C-alpha positions in Angstrom: -100.3 87.9 3.3 -103.3 87.7 1.0 -102.8 85.5 -2.1 -104.6 86.5 -5.3 -106.2 84.0 -7.6 -105.2 83.8 -11.3 -107.5 85.8 -13.6 -109.2 83.1 -15.8 -109.7 85.6 -18.7 -106.0 86.5 -18.7 -105.1 82.8 -18.7 -107.4 82.2 -21.6 -105.9 85.1 -23.6 -102.3 83.8 -23.0 -103.4 80.3 -24.1 -105.0 81.7 -27.3 -102.0 83.9 -28.0 -99.6 80.9 -27.6 -101.9 78.7 -29.9 -102.0 81.4 -32.5 -98.2 81.8 -32.5 -97.8 78.0 -32.8 -100.2 77.9 -35.7 -98.5 80.8 -37.5 -95.2 79.1 -37.1 -96.6 75.8 -38.6 -98.2 77.7 -41.5 -94.9 79.5 -42.2 -93.0 76.2 -42.2 -95.6 74.6 -44.5 -95.2 77.6 -46.9 -91.4 77.3 -46.8 -91.7 73.6 -47.8 -93.9 74.3 -50.8 -92.0 75.7 -53.7 -93.4 78.5 -55.8 -94.5 77.1 -59.2 -93.3 78.9 -62.3 -94.6 77.9 -65.8 -92.0 78.1 -68.6 -93.1 77.5 -72.2 -90.7 76.6 -75.0 -91.4 77.4 -78.6 -89.0 77.6 -81.4 -86.6 79.8 -80.6 -87.6 81.3 -77.2 -88.6 80.6 -73.6 -91.5 82.4 -72.1 -90.8 84.0 -69.7 -87.2 84.6 -70.7 -86.2 86.3 -67.4 -87.4 85.0 -64.0 -86.8 86.8 -60.7 -86.0 84.7 -57.7 -85.2 85.5 -54.1 -82.0 84.3 -52.5 -82.5 80.7 -51.2 -86.0 80.4 -52.8 -87.3 77.0 -53.7 -89.2 76.9 -57.0 -90.9 74.2 -59.1 -90.5 74.9 -62.9 -93.4 73.6 -64.9 -92.0 73.0 -68.4 -94.1 72.7 -71.5 -93.5 73.0 -75.2 -95.8 74.4 -77.9 -94.1 72.6 -80.8 -91.6 69.8 -80.2 -89.1 68.4 -77.7 -86.7 71.1 -76.6 -84.0 70.7 -74.0 -83.7 72.7 -70.8 -80.2 73.1 -69.3 -79.0 75.1 -66.3 -75.2 74.5 -66.5 -74.4 76.5 -63.3 -76.7 74.2 -61.3 -75.9 71.0 -63.2 -79.6 70.7 -64.0 -81.1 69.2 -67.2 -84.5 68.2 -68.4 -86.4 67.7 -71.6 -89.6 69.4 -72.7 -92.0 66.7 -73.8 -94.8 67.5 -76.2 -98.3 67.2 -74.6 -96.9 66.9 -71.1 -95.8 69.2 -68.3 -92.4 68.3 -66.9 -91.8 69.4 -63.3 -88.3 70.4 -62.2 -87.4 71.8 -58.8 -84.4 74.0 -57.9 -83.3 76.3 -55.1 -81.8 79.7 -55.8 -78.4 80.4 -54.3 -76.6 83.6 -53.8 -77.7 86.8 -55.6 -76.7 86.9 -59.3 -77.6 85.7 -62.8 -78.2 82.0 -63.6 -78.5 81.3 -67.3 -80.6 78.6 -68.9 -80.7 77.4 -72.5 -82.1 74.9 -74.9 -79.6 72.1 -75.5 -81.6 70.2 -78.2 -80.9 71.6 -81.6 -84.1 73.1 -82.9 -83.2 75.0 -86.0 -81.4 78.1 -87.3 -82.4 80.3 -84.3 -81.4 77.7 -81.7 -78.4 79.7 -80.4 -80.8 82.5 -79.4 -82.9 80.2 -77.3 -81.9 81.0 -73.7 -83.1 82.8 -70.6 -82.0 83.6 -67.1 -82.9 83.6 -63.5 -82.1 86.8 -61.6 -81.5 86.0 -58.0 -82.0 89.0 -55.7 -81.1 89.6 -52.1 
């Protein structure tokens, strides 16, 4: 019985395909570990943006800054709280859970319109 030798070009193609798959997996894992950054600006009596879309399970880093003075940032459903500090960007990370609405609000009294200073994350499927 005659034995055939392996085709070097085919072996090279298989090795390149395996390397590409490994690299794609590593890049995907790196992307999954790096949260999406979302800038939120506070100014008497509003957050911009006031509504933020998130995907289920998505990790995000909120970059909080204020245009006037020290507001509070509270996400009661997640037990999350931070302060907006004038002239600084405050970074807060969170991970979205199941689909639904997650409210956030200012919890430092900032004047007569303070009660209207809120926003929400809309977590999709």
